[in-house]
N, C-alpha and C positions, 0 to 999 in steps of 0.2 A: 822743566821736566815735569810731567804727571805722572802720580801713582795710582794704582788700583788695587784695592784687596778682593781678593778672589775666596770665597768661603769654601770649605770641604766637607763632601758629605762622608759620615762615617758609618759602619754596620757594628753591630753589636751581638755579641755571641756568648751563651753560658760556658764557662769552664768549670770543670772538676778536678779536684787532687784525687789521692789514692785511697782506697778503703782502709780503714784501720777500726779494728774492733767493730766491724760492722757500719761505721760512721764515716764521712768525707767532707771535706770543705767544697762549696762551691759559691762561685762569684761571678759577674758579668763583666764582660772584657771589650773594649772598642776595639776597632779593628787598626788602630796605631798602637796596641798593646797597652793601653792604659786602662786599669781596673777601675771601673765607675759603678756607681749606685743608680738604677734605674737605667731605662733604655733597652734592655732585653724582656721579652714577652714574659711575664709571670707563669702565664698557663704552660709554658715550655722548661719551666725550671726542673733541673734532674732532682731525684731525690738525695738527702742529705744522709738518710736512715735507712738501711735496709733491715727489714725483721720479717724471719720465716716461723712459721707454725705448720707442723711440730719442728723443732730446733734441728739443724741440719747436723745430726750427729755420725752419720755413715762416714768410713775413711774415705780422704780424699773428695771430701764434700765442701761446697761452702753456700752461704745465701747470697742469691743473685739481686740485682737491683730490681727485678720485678717481683720480688717478694716469694720466689719458690727456690728450693734447693737444687742447685746445679753441681756439676763435676768441675775439679781443677783442669787447667789445659794438660791435655794429652790423656784424659780420660773422658769415656762417653756414658750419658745418663742411662740406666735401664729402670724404665717408671713400673710403677705397679698399675694395676688396672683402674685403681680410684685416682691416678695422676700424681701421685706421691713420688719422690725418689726412693727406688729400691735398693741399689747399690751402684758405686762406679766401676766401670771396666777399664782396663787399658785399652786405649784407641791402637789398633796396629799400624804400625809404621811410624809412629809419632816418637820422637827422642825424647823420652821422659827424664833421661840422664841429666840432658843438658839444663832442665830446669832445677833439678836437684842441686846442679851445681853453681846456679846462680844463687839459690837460697844459702848454701851452708859456706861457699867461698867467696860471695860477692865482695868483700874486703880486699880480694886477691886477685882479682879478674881485671885485664886491661881494659881501657874504656873503649875499644873498638875493635872490630873483627879485620882480618887481614884481608887483602884481596884475593889470595889465594883462596881463602876460606870461603868468601862469597863467590867465587867461581865454581867451587866444589857444589857448595849449595844449590847454586843456580842448575847444574846438571844432575844433581841426585834424583832419582826415582822417586817421586813422592805420591803416594796413594791417594791423598786427599787433596783437591784443587784449592785455590783461594776463596772458592765460594764455600767451601765446605763440605762438599759432594765428593764422593769416591769416584775415581776417575774410570774410566770403561777398562783401561787395560787391566786394572785389579780383578775385574768378573773374569777376564779372559785367562788370566794367570789361574784364579780361583778353579775355574773348571778344567783346565789342562792338569793343573795338580791333582783334582778328584779323580781324573779318567786315570791318571798314573798309579796313584794309590789303589783304585779298584782293579787295575791290571796285576798289580802286585798280590793284591790280596788273592785274586782269583788263582794266580799262579802258584802261590803259596799253598793255598787250599789243594790244589791237583798234585801238587809235588809231594804234600806232607799230609795226605787224607788219613784221617784217623781210624783206627780201627773199632770194631764194634764191641770194645771192653766200655767200663764205665767211666764216667768222665769227672775228673776233680774239679773243684770250684772252692772259692773262699769259703770259710764258716759262715753261715748263716748268721747276721747281726740281729739280735734281739731289736725290733723297731724302738720299743719303748725308750730306751737310753737315749734317742735322739730329741725326744719331746724337751728335755731341759737344757740343751745346747745353746739355746738362743733363737734370733731370728732365722727364719728360712733362708735369707741372705746369706747366713754363717753356716750353713750345713753343706758338709763333705762327706758322702757316704764311704768313700774308699778310705777317707781318714779316720772317721770317728771310732769306734770304740776299741776297746783293749783286745777286741777278738783276734784280728791276726797277729798281733805283736806278741801276746802271750802264746798263741798256740806255735809260733815260731821260736819261741824259747824254751819248748817242753818237746823238740825232737818228735818222736812219733805221734804227737798229737795234732801236727800242723795240716795232715792231708785228711781231706773229708770227701767224702764220695757221695754223689747221687745218682740213684737208679736211672739209666737212660729210659725213657727219653726227658726225664723231668730236669730241669736247668734251674739253679739259684735265682732267686728274684735280684740280687745284689749284682748279678752280672749285666743288668739293664739299669744304668742309673738313672735314666729318665724315668721308665715305669716305676722304679723304686721311690723315686720322689712324688710321683703322684700319688701312688697307694699312699704313701707316710701323710702326706699333705690331707687324704682324705680322712685318715685316721684321726688328726686332729681335729678334724671339722666332726667328726661323728663320736667321738668319745669326750669324757668328762675327766680323763685323766690329768690333765694340765691344772684345772682348777681345784681336784682333790689333793693334788700336791701344792698347791698355792694356800690352800685351808689350813694343810698341815703346818705349814712352814710359819705362817703368820698366827695362828691360833694355838697349836699344841707345842710345837717346838720351844718357844720362848719360856716355858715353864721349865723345859729340859735344860736350856741353857743356864738359866739361873741358878741351878744347883752346882754348876762346874766353878773350878777355880779357887774356891777357897778364900775368897778374899784378895787373891794375889792380884799385883798390878800390872802383870805380863802373863799374856796366853798363847800356848802354842796349839796350832789348829793344822789338821792334815785332811785334804780333799783328794780321794783316790777316783780317778776316771771323770776328772772336773769338767771335760769337754771346753766349751767356749765362755765357761766362769759364769753364766747368769744366775744360776742357782746358787753357786758359791757365795756370791758379792750379797745375795738376799738373805743368805744364812748368816753371814758377817755383820749385815744389817742390824738384824735380830740381836746378835751378840752384842754390838755395841749399846743397844737399847736397855739392855739388861745388865752391862758392865759398863758405865761411861767413865771415861778416863784412863781405861786400859790401853795398852799396846799388845798389837799381836804379830806373831810370826806365822806365816801361812805357808804351808808345804803344798805346792801343787804337783800332782802326779797325773800326768796325761802324755800317751804315747805319740798323739797327733801334733806335728809341728804346725799343722794349720790352724788346729782349735788353740794352740797356745799361743799363736799370734792374735787370734781374735780376741782371748782371753786378755792379753797385753792392752790392745787396743782399746778394750771395754775399761779397763783399770785407768788409761791414760786420760779419759774422759770424765773421770770422776774424782776432782781435786781432794773430795772429803775423805778418802781413803787413804790420807797420809799418816794415819795410826798405825798403818798394817805394812810389814816387810813381806814382800812376796818371794819365795824361793822357787824357781820353775825347773821341774823335774821331768823331761822328756822321755818318759819311760813308763812301762807296764808297771801292775802291781808287784809281778813276780820278780822284775828287775828292781824294783824299787827296794823288796823286801833283802834282795842279796846285796844291793849296795849298801844298806843298811847294817848289815852283819857284817861285809867285809871291813868296812869302815869302824866297826865297834862303836856304832853310835850309843851313846847312854841318855841322849834328850829324849824325854817323855812329851807326850800330848794330853792336853786338857780336852781337847774335842777332835773326833774323828767322824768322817763322813763318808760312806759307801754306797751311793746311789744308782741302782739298775746295772751294777759292773760285775756282779758275782756269777753272771751267766758265762762269762769269757775266761775264767780261772779254771786249771784242769782238778784243784782240791779246794773248794769253798770253804770247807770246814778248817782246813790248815790256813787258808790265806786270813780267816775270821779270827783264829787262834793267834797269828803272829800279830795283826794290828791291835788287839785286845791287849796285847801283853806291851804295848807301846803306852798305854794309858798311865797318866799320873794318878795321885789321890785325888776323888772326886771328877775324875774325868769320864768322859762317854763316849761310846761308840755308836753311831746310828747305821743301820743298815734297811735299804729299803729294795724290796722285789716284789714280783708279782704274786699275789698271796695264794695258798694251797686250794682255797675255796672258789677261785678265779677259773673262769672258761680255759685260760692258757694251759694251766697245769692239767687238766683232763686231756686237752687235745694233745699235748706233749706226750703225756704217758701212752695213750692208745696208739697214734701215728708216728711216733718219733721214728721208727726204723725204716717206714714205707717212704717218709717225705724227705729224710737225711740221717746221717749217723756220724756221730763224732766222737772222740774220747773227752773232749772238752766239755763240761756239764753244764751246756746252755740249757737244760730244763729243769733249772734249779728253781724252786720256790721257797718262801719263807718256812712252809712246812719242814722242808729237808733241813735248813739251819736249825730250826728249833728241835727237831729230832735228834740232830748231833749234839747240840748243847745239853739237852736231857739226859744224853746217855752219858756225858761227861761231868753231869752235875753243875752245870753253870746256870745261874740264875738269869733271867732277863725280863724285860717289860714288854710287850707286844701290842701293836696297834693295828687295825683295820682301816683303810682309806677307801670307801665305797665308790667304785668308779664303773661306768657304764659305756657300751658302744651299741650304736644301731647297725645292725649286718641285714637289713630285711632285704635288700636288693640282692644279696648272695642267693637267694631262692629264687630268683628270677633268670630263665635262662637267656643268655645273650645280652643282661644288663651291664653297661660300661662298669659303672661304677660299685656293683656287684661282683665284677670278675677282678677288680682292682683289689677290692677289700678281702676277696678269697687268696689273692696273691699275697697279700698282707700277712693274714691269717696263718699260711701255711709256708710262707718262705719260697714259694715256687713261682716260677716266671709262668705268666699264661697257664695257670693251674687247670682252669676249666676246660682248655684246649689239649693239653698235652698229657693229664691224668687218666688213667684207666677209667672206664665207667664205674666199674667197681670201687675204687678208691674215691672218685669223687662223690660216689652216691654216699659212701660211707661216712666222709668227712662231713657233708652236708647234713645227713642225719645227726651226727654227733653234737653238731653245731646248733642244732634246733633242740637238742636235749635237755631237761629241765637241770643236768648237770652242767651245762656251760650256759644258757640263756633262758629267759621269760620270755612270753608273747603277752602284749598287751595293746589293745586298740590297732590290731591288725600290725602291729612293729614286731621285729624279733630283736631283743636287746641281749647282747652277749655281756657276761660277766666280766669285768675288766677290773676288778677289785685290787688293789695293792697291799702289800703287808709291810709294816714298820717294826724293826727290833732294836730295842736300847739297851747295850751291855754296860756295866760297869767295870771297873778295874779288878783283873783277877786278884781273889783273895788267897 
């Protein structure tokens, strides 16, 4: 018998392991499942390390093999105009709970799905096809749903046509508070400040009327967001706030505590926590080695969630114990009194929130009473010398009216403190806003700025000619603005008040 040896040709392919801490194992495998060195094309070798700059810090995001930030399964990327990840939004129709179960219960799951579940999955309507594209029937259902909603809205309007009485709307939210609540992807207009919540807890103060046909700007979330974004671009308020926190505040923080190893801090109206964490960082620099108990007072569940996400991304904050209080300042005060709390605070900050309480002086007095020896209370509001104060005092009743004292300035707080004989320190934080386009008829940006300044939706189109002319004249008046090189610069100055423990 004769024998012959036949050679076998093998193919080679790169294989990869799973990602762990942005690294993975890569090896070359022969077609007979034998791992080899050589054989695979080096040019096609997958990357072993993925690195994204800037880091992928958004919730539900991760660094993709291509070096850009992407979203986890079940979420869709929303990108900025510069091509960076803005945020991750839940993909409609994708079962995200199944993914969560795999992460938390992987040790208890059975190794394989049943045939019944396979059959169910096969016949389940899925909005996204295998190629990642939305199926045609989704658009048809969406269009049909829109038509049904439009019909219902039209029918409701015809049945419940409003009378010619004045229209109620939620209280205008002082826009400046939003500047310190984090990135724009964290902004939730309907959730943010203590405005509505404090008003609700005050009975008769909850209704705010605005004379027809004027409407509150906050009724249109999209336009509010555009006007607020334009405010951020045109004003220097954010910069002046940062300068105060990093240059002036540290000296104030150095004087608190009296050498204690543990400090108590209260943040009232903390929003998404970005400013809070900057303050706590400066506190740490002045008091290294101390532990901190930080009471967070914020009525918005969404903002508290954003705050918690931000904290979870900063392991260096392990020296702080966070206590989350989903409540308004007035609710916190009531809670504190009912519980007969004796705890004292070394530092309390109230940034841009006194616009939304019924009695600012009483609120200040309560929180000042919580200060321990050497404790400090910081209040930041628009200054009495700013254009806001003049605009509010002059046109408050034509633009809106509320029992909530949303027109308060640092001047009002100082007057109250002076009448009580309470000593304080004060600072001015110069800030400006370019409002030149407000004086050009039909200018889109000018109309957005006017909406922002007056808190009226489409102010230029809905206000009477007399009211519009009066507001524009006042905005250009030296009491509100200055003119330089053909530009009209609005006085956006902030004021800071620092209080010690009541003697």
